[in-house]
C-alpha positions in Angstrom: 10.6 14.9 -12.1 11.4 17.8 -9.8 13.8 20.6 -10.4 15.1 20.4 -6.8 16.8 17.7 -4.9 15.0 15.3 -2.5 14.3 17.1 0.8 16.4 16.1 3.8 14.2 14.0 6.0 11.8 13.3 3.1 9.7 10.1 3.3 8.6 7.5 0.7 5.2 5.8 0.8 4.4 2.4 -0.6 0.8 1.0 -0.6 0.1 -2.7 -0.9 -3.1 -4.6 -1.3 -3.4 -7.0 1.7 -6.9 -8.3 1.0 -6.4 -9.8 -2.5 -6.8 -13.6 -2.9 -5.0 -13.5 -6.2 -1.5 -15.1 -6.0 0.0 -12.4 -8.2 -0.8 -9.7 -5.7 1.6 -11.2 -3.2 4.5 -11.1 -5.7 3.4 -7.5 -6.7 3.3 -6.4 -3.1 6.8 -7.8 -2.4 8.2 -6.2 -5.5 6.7 -2.8 -4.6 8.2 -2.9 -1.1 11.6 -4.2 -2.3 11.8 -1.5 -5.1 10.7 1.3 -2.7 13.3 0.3 -0.1 16.1 0.1 -2.8 15.1 3.5 -4.2 14.9 5.0 -0.7 18.5 3.8 0.0 19.7 5.6 -3.1 17.9 8.8 -2.1 19.4 10.1 1.2 18.5 6.8 3.0 14.9 7.9 3.0 12.5 6.5 5.6 9.9 4.2 4.0 6.3 4.0 5.2 4.1 1.1 4.3 0.3 1.4 3.9 -1.9 -1.6 3.8 -5.0 -1.2 1.6 -8.1 -3.3 1.4 -11.5 -2.7 -0.3 -14.4 -1.7 1.8 -17.5 -3.9 2.1 -19.6 -3.5 -1.1 -22.9 -1.7 -0.3 -25.0 -4.4 -1.9 -23.8 -7.0 0.7 -24.9 -4.7 3.5 -28.3 -4.2 1.9 -28.8 -7.9 0.9 -27.6 -9.3 4.3 -28.9 -7.0 7.0 -27.3 -9.2 9.7 -23.9 -8.7 8.0 -21.5 -6.7 10.3 -18.6 -5.2 8.4 -16.8 -4.4 11.7 -16.1 -8.0 12.4 
C-alpha cells in the first residue's frame, strides 16, 4: 500500500503466459486480464497494458540439437 493516491495518468500492467499448453493457464490468463481491467476502472480509469510472456528455448535443446533454430 502507498501513502499517496494513484498518479493521474498512471498505468497498470498485466503479464500472461501465452505459451503454456496447460488448460488452467488460459483461465488464469483470462482472470488476470479481467481483474486488472476491473481494478483499473476503479482507479482513475487507468490505462491497462498487456504483456505476453513465454519461456525461452532451454539451453539443452540448443546443445543437443545443433540444427535447432529458436528464431523460427
